[in-house]
N, C-alpha and C positions, 0 to 999 in steps of 0.2 A: 631033326630038330631036337635039341635037348629038352629035358623036363623044365629047366629054368627058363628056356626060351619060350616054351609053350605057356608058362605062367605069365611072363611079361606080355605075351600076345593077348592072353585072356584079359589081363588088367587093362590093356589099351582098348580092347573092345568094350569093356564095361564103361570106361571113361568116355568113349565116344557116345555110347548110348545115353549116359547121364547128361552129357552136353546137349545132345539132340533133344532130350526130354525138357531140359531147362529152356532151350531155345524155343521149343513149342509153347511153353507156358508164357514166355515173354511176349508182350504186345509188340508186333512188328508193323510199322506204318506202311500203308500203300499210298504212295504219293502219285498225284495226277492220274487217277484211275480212268481208263477209257472203257466204255461198254458198247457193245454192238448186239443187235437183235435181228435175226433173219428167220422168216417163215415163208419160204417160196411156195406159192400155190395156195396159201391160206386166205380165206376171205378177209376183207378188211375188218369186219366186226370181230372175228376170231382172233386176228392178230392184235387188235386193241385189248381184248380180254386177257390174252396171254401176257402182254407187256404190263398191264395194270396189276396182274396177280404176281408178277415176278418180284421177289425180294432183291435180286441183284440189280434190276433196273431202277429200283427205288433206294439203292444203297446210299447215294449222296443225300437224299432227303431225310433218310433215317439215321444219318450220322455213322454209318458203318465204314470204318477206314482202316482197320487192322486186318492182317492176313487171316487171323483166326475167324474174325467176323465175316469176312467175305467168303471164305471157304464154307463156313456153316450156311450162309445164305445160298450159295451155289448148290450145295448138296441138298438143301431143302427144296430148291426149285424143281428138282427132278419130279418129286412127288406132286408138287403144286401144279406144275404145268400139265402133267399127265392127267391129273384130276379134272382140270379145266377142259382138256381135250375129250375125255370121257363124257363129261357133262354135255358137251356139244355134239356128241355122236361120232367121235374119231377114236376108234379102238385099236388101231395099229400104228401109233405114232412112233417116230424116232426122235429122241431129244439128245442133243449134245451141248454140254456146257464146258467150255475150255477156258482155263486160266493160263494165259500166256502160252497157249498151244497144248497144254496138258488137260486131259479129261478130268474134271473135278471129282468124279466118282472114284478115280483111281489114286487120288492123293491121300496118303496116310497121315493121320494127325501128328505122328512123331517125326515126320520128315517134311515139314512145311517149307515152301520156298521162302527166300529172304524177303521178297516183295512181289506184288502183283501189279502189273502195268495195264493189262487188258483182259477183259472177260468178254467172251463171245458166246452168245446163245444161238443155237441153230435148231429149228423145229421143222420136221417134216410131218405134217399131220396125217398123211395117208388119205385113203378114200373115206368119205363119210359112210357110215353103216346105216342099214335099215333093218327094221324088225322083220325076222322071218316068222318065228313063233312068239306070240305075246299072250301069255295066259296067267290068270290069277284064279285060284280055286281053293276051296269052294267059296261062292259068293252068296251073301244074304239076298233074299228076294228084294228086287227093286234097286239094287246097287248099280250105279252108273260109273263105269270106269272112264278116265280121261280119254278124249279122242286121240291124243298123241300116242297112247299105248295101244297100237294095233298093227297087224301085219302090213308091211309095205310103207309104214310111216318112218321118218327119221328116228334112229335109235339113240336115245340119250339116257344117262343114268337118272336124270331128273324125271323123265317119263316113267321109269321103273319105280322110283320112290313115290311119285304121285299116285301111281296105280295101287301100290301096296297100301298107302295111307287111305285112299278112297275105299278100298276093300275092308280095311279094319274099321273105318268110320261106319260103313254100312252094317257090319256086325254089331258094333257098339250101339248104334241106333235101333237095332233089333233086340237089344237087351243083353247082348253078350259082352259084358264089360271087360273081360280079360282076353278078348281076341288078340292074337299076336301071330307074326310070321312063324311058320314051323320049319320051312326049308326053302331054298331057292337054287335053281339050276340055270346058270347063264353061260352060254357057249358062243364064242366068237368064231365065225368062219371067215378067216382073213382073205381067202381066195375069192369068196363071193361077196365080201363086205356086208355080211349078214350077221345079226345078233339074235340068238334064240333065248328068250327069257321065260322061265316057268317058275311061278311062286306058289307055294302051298301055305295055306293058313290053318291055324288051329283056333276055331271059333270059341272053344270053351263052352261051359254051360250057360243057359239063360238064367239071369240073376234078377233078384228084386232088391230094392233098397232096404237096408237094415236100420241100424241106429245112427243118429248124428251125434258125434262126440264133440263137445264145445271146449276149446282150449284158447289160451291167450290172455294177455294182460288187459282186462276190460272191467269197467265198473257197471256194465249193464247186466241185469239179472239174467241167469241162464234161461229161465222159463219165458222171459220176454224175447230173447234171441230166437228161441224155438218157435214162438208164436209168429214173429215177424218173418222168419225164414220159410215157414210152411213146408218143412222137409217132408217129401212124399214117402214116408216109411211104409213098407209093404207093397208099394207099387213096382211095376216092372222098371228095370233100370233104363234110363235114357240120358245121354249127356246134356241135352237141352234142359232137363230138369235141374241139373246142378248149376247151369248158367243162370237159370231163373232164381234159384236160392241165393246165389252170389249177388245178383242185381238187387233183390229185395233188401238184403242187408246193407248194401252200399248206399242205396237211395235214401236211407234214413239220415245220411249226413253225419252219423255218429262215429263211424269207423274209418280209420285211415287206411287199413288194409283188411281184406277178407280173402282167405285162401281155403279152398276145399280140396282135401286130399283123399283119394280112395284108398281103402285098405289093400295091402299087397295080395292077400288071399281072401277068398269068400268064406263065409261061415258054413258050417255043415248043413244048415237048413236052406241053403241056396240064397242067402241074403248077403249084401255087401255093405259094410259100415263105411261111413265117411266122417272124417275129422274136419271140423270147421275151426280154423285159427283166425281170431279177430284181434285187432289192436285199435284202441280208441284214438280219435282225434282229440286235440285240446278241447276241453269242455266248454270254454267260453271264447267268443270272438266279437270284436267290435269293428265296425266299418263306417266310412264316411263317404259322402258324395257332394258334388257341387256342380251347378250349371248357371251360366250367366247369359243374359240377352239384353238388348238395348232398352226395351220398354218394360220388361218384366223384372229387371234387376237380377239380384243374386238369390238362388235357391240353395239352401244347405240342408243336408239330410244326414242322419246318423242312425245306426242300428246296433243293437246288442243282442247276441244270441247265446243261449245256453243249450248245449246239445244233449244233455242227459239229466234232466231236471230231477226226476224221481227214481232214476235207475231203470227205466223202461225205454230208453232211447227217445224220450220225449224231447221235443224241440220248442223252446220258448223264444220268440223274437219280439223285441220291443223296438219301436221305430219312432223317430221324432223328425219333423220337417218344419223348416221356416222358409217362407217364400216371399218374394217381392221385396227383398231387402234392398233399399235404394231405388226401387222401381217406381213406376207411375201410379201404382195403387198402394193401398195400405198393407201393412204386414199381415200375412196369413200364417197359420200354424196348425199342425196336426200331430197327435200322438196316437199310437195304435199298438195293440198287442195281439199275438196269435200263438196259441199253444197247440201243437200237433202231438197226438198220441198214437203211434203206429202199432202198438201192441194190444189195442183194445178189441178190434173186430176180426182181424184175420190177416193173412200175409199180404193181400193186395188192397186192403181197406184200412182206413184210419179215421179217427175222430179228431175234430179240431174245434177250438173255441176262439171267438173273436171279440175284440173290444176296440172302439174307435171314438175319438173326440176331436172335432175339427172346427176351426174358425176360418171362413172364407170372406174376405172383405174385398170385393171386386168393384169395378167401375159401375156396373149396372145392378148389382145386388149385394146384400150381405146376408150370410147365413151362419148360424151356430148350430151344429148338429152333433148327435151322438148315436151310437148303435152298439148292440151286442148280439151275439148269436152263437149257435152251435151247428155243426155240420159234419158231413162225412165225405171223404175223398176216396175215389176208386181209381186205381191205376190199371188201365187196360193193357198197356205195353210201355216200353221205354219211351215212346214218343207220344202217347195219348193218355190223358187222364180227364176225369170229370169230378165236379164237386156239387153237392146239393146241401143247402143250409137253410135254417130257419132263423130269421133275424128280426129284431125289433128296433125301430128308429124313432127319433124325436128331432125336430128341426124348428128353429125360430128364425124367420126370414123377413128381411125388408127388400122389396123388389118393385118392379114396375106396377104390380097389382096391389100394393099396399104395404103397411108397416106392421111389425109384430105379428106376422101371420104364423100360426102354430100348425105344424103337421105331425101327426102321429100315425104310424102305419106299421104293419107287419109285412114281411116279404119272404118269398120262397125262391131265392135265386138259384138257377141251375147253370153251371159253367162247364164248358168243354174246351180243352186246349190240345191242339195237334201240332207238334213241332217236328218238322222234317228238315230243318236247316242244318248245314254242316257246322255252324258255329252260332250260338245265341247272341254273341256280342259283335261279330264281324262276319256275317253270312256272305257266301259267294254262290252257293247253289242250294236248291230246296225251297220249301215253303213253310209258312207258319199260319195257323188259323185259330183264332180265339173267338168264342161266341158266348153270349149270356142271355138267357131269357129269365126275367124277373117279374113274376106277378106280385103286385102289392095290394094289401087289403087295408083300407082306411079305417082308422079307429077314431072315436069321439067326433063323428060327423064328417071326417075327411073322405075324399073320393078314393075309389079303387080303380085299378087299371093294370097295365103291364108295361115294362120297358125292355126293348130288344136291342142288342148290340152285336156287331160283328167287326172283327179286325183281321183282314187277310193280307199276307205279304208273300211275295214270290221273288226268287233270285235265280239268275242264270249268268254263267261266266263264259267268256269267249276268248279267242286269241291264244297266243303262245303262253302256256302255263297259267291260263285263266287270268290274265292280267287286266281284262276289262270285264266289269260286272254290271249287268242291267238289273235294277231293283225296282219293284213296284209295290204300292200299298193301296188298299181300298178300305175305308171305314164307313159303316152304315149304322145308323141309330134311329129308333122310332119309339115314341110313347103312344100307347093305344088305350082306349077305354076311359080316358080322363081328359078334361079340358085343360088347355094350356094354363089357365089361371088357377086351376085346382091342384097343381103339382108343385112340389118344392123346387125352387130354382136350380138346385144342384142335380136334379134328375133331367132337366132340359138341356138343350144343346146350343152352344155357341161355337164360333169358328174364328181362327186366327191364333198365331203363336207357334212355338216350336213343335207341339204335338199334332198340329193340323195344317196350317198354312204359314210357312215362313215368309217373311217379308211384309206380313200384315200384323198390326198390333194384337196383343193377346185378347181373345174373346171380343174382338171388335165387331164381328158380324153377328147381329141378332135381329129381332123384329120389333117394330114400333108398337107401342101399346098406349095409344092416347087415352086420357089426356096427359099421362105421365111423359116426362122427357127421357126416362130411362128405357133402355132396350130390354126386351124379354127374350129368354131362350126359346128355341124352336122345339116342336115335337118331333121333327125329323132332321136328320143330318146326313150329308154325303161328303166324304173327304177322299181325295185321290192324290197320290204322289208318285213321281217317277224320278229315279236317280241313275245317272251314268257315272260309274266309278272306274277310274283307271289308275293302275299302279305306275308311278313315276320311277321310284326306287323300291327296294325291298321294304322300306319303312314308310315312305311317303306316297300318298295317293291324292289325286285331284278328283273333284266331284262337281258335276253340273246337275241341277235339280229344278223341278217345276212342281208346285203344289196347288191344289184347287179345293175349295170348300163351299158348301151351300147349306142353308137351313130353311125350314118352312114351318108355318103354324099348323099345317095339317100333318098327318102321320106319314106322308110320303113326299119325296122330292119330285118336282116336275120342271118343265122348261121355264116357268115363271118364278121359280124360287130365287130369293136373293142369294148372290154368290160373290166370291172374290177369289183372287189367285195371286201367287207370288213365285218368283224364280230367282236363282242366284248361283253362286259358285262357292265351293268349299275346299278345304284341305284336311287331310287326315294324317296323323302320325301314329304309327303302330307302336304300342307299348307292351305288347304280349297278351297274356291271358285276360287282361281287363278290357280289351278292345282298344280302338284308336282314340287319341285325343282329337276332338272334332271342333273345327272352326268353320262356320257358315256365314256368308254375307248374302243377304237377300233383299230384293226390292219388289214393291207391289207392281203387278202388271195387269190387274183387272179388278173391277169393283170400285167402290167409293170410300173404302175404309182405310186406304193407305196413308202412311205417315212417314214416308222417306225410307232411307236405308236402315235395315235392321241387322244386327249380328248376333250369333249364338255360339256359345262355347260349352262343350260338355265332354263326357267320356262315353265311348261307344258310338256306333252309327246312329243316325237319326231314327232309323227303323230297320 
């Protein structure tokens, strides 16, 4: 061949290469794509996992319709499918992905087919492997490795990862914050279908906490953040201590985000610094609430909160309530204020201040009362807290025992609340327990005594995905050490209405106090409620319920105590984090206080 001929041949080759390159860049449509998946011998659950993970099998749903996109999906599937097989303990698989009969792995990007009509995936998983040798060393004292990581158990990459994570966790909980894998040796014996896994760890030195560095856009003073956090500087490192610090800062309600980051390297003195990055929530919030029932009318409430009043993450909440709007009784009202200061006493303790002014105009009594106080709050855990306060009270009451009766007393209420519900607004499992013991000391000749209160709730879900929930509630109250006539009516107990017995008029059950025609509250109260809640759809639930209430002039309830009950049906519509919208229709089924059908509308479950 002459030199000129060789030159033309070279140019023709370049032209073909350029054309092929341009063709590769041009989107080529794959019309009427057919896909097929075969995994003979694979268990059904494995086959489902493989098909779900495959990008090719989801090509239509993901809108992949060009040759380039389909080839990329097919070539990525090799790695994806093998990883799924490894995770399930199959370490000698054979995977074929063919595009119109051609193995996808062998197709070069510059020489794409004009179209793709069919993609076939064929997977031979091979034999499932079992662990021969399964070792992680060294281990911190007391470390428990997963049961799945042991000789003779099915070998999976997940079991290996979990074992390594458990071993590192053990060292970190022993104070070795920088524990990390040092090496691993994993050998697959295909003839024996056996996997030997040996992992070596580098525990690193035992460390103590160093300094906490505070960063982030926040208006809270740094010394207040440190006092609230209670960072354990100088103590031996433990990851739970960091979680506790994070929880303490979050529960102030002041910060939208709290992130604790350990330093990459320890200090020469064996300490480890931690950076706390915080970001503030909006400083002010306003909220509204409403509830309506047949006899009680409309209740409206509003609250205004300031999350960082003086720069120490203080929380000031002002509340206002108007009740019985359009109801059978006169209008009631209440205003209250509470200021919490979490940076005064320590990381798990805070000081709070209270003020309250209320007017209650009920069928059987009227009372105007006010109170103020100071207290301390102790957080024992995320689920349990207690409060102890010293309060002063004044009340002016008209009731069954007389008019313009003045009550002055000091009180020392002790409250405990234990909340193990899975949701405070729409619980399906768990329990809630609130108790209060309040000794009161009469001033200016008033009687002294004590008031006890308990509110217990329990929840249990059954059936597929917990679609049916059984909920129960018990309320107990008692006034001791003071006569019924010597106690302000707002400390005594009535029954009836949304919070006690649905289907019975509000506070309709009390005690006769001749010669007055008015009812007096009891010194003892027992309330019990049960609900059966069933989800009809993801948003709508139906509810059946029964409520019971009893009061007594003595400090305990017995078989002769006046009582009443109500039952009904309800519907709930879930609106997300606020809880469901609630509609209950209830009718009296026991006692002599009934007044026909009652209905109740509100937000959140009845209890």
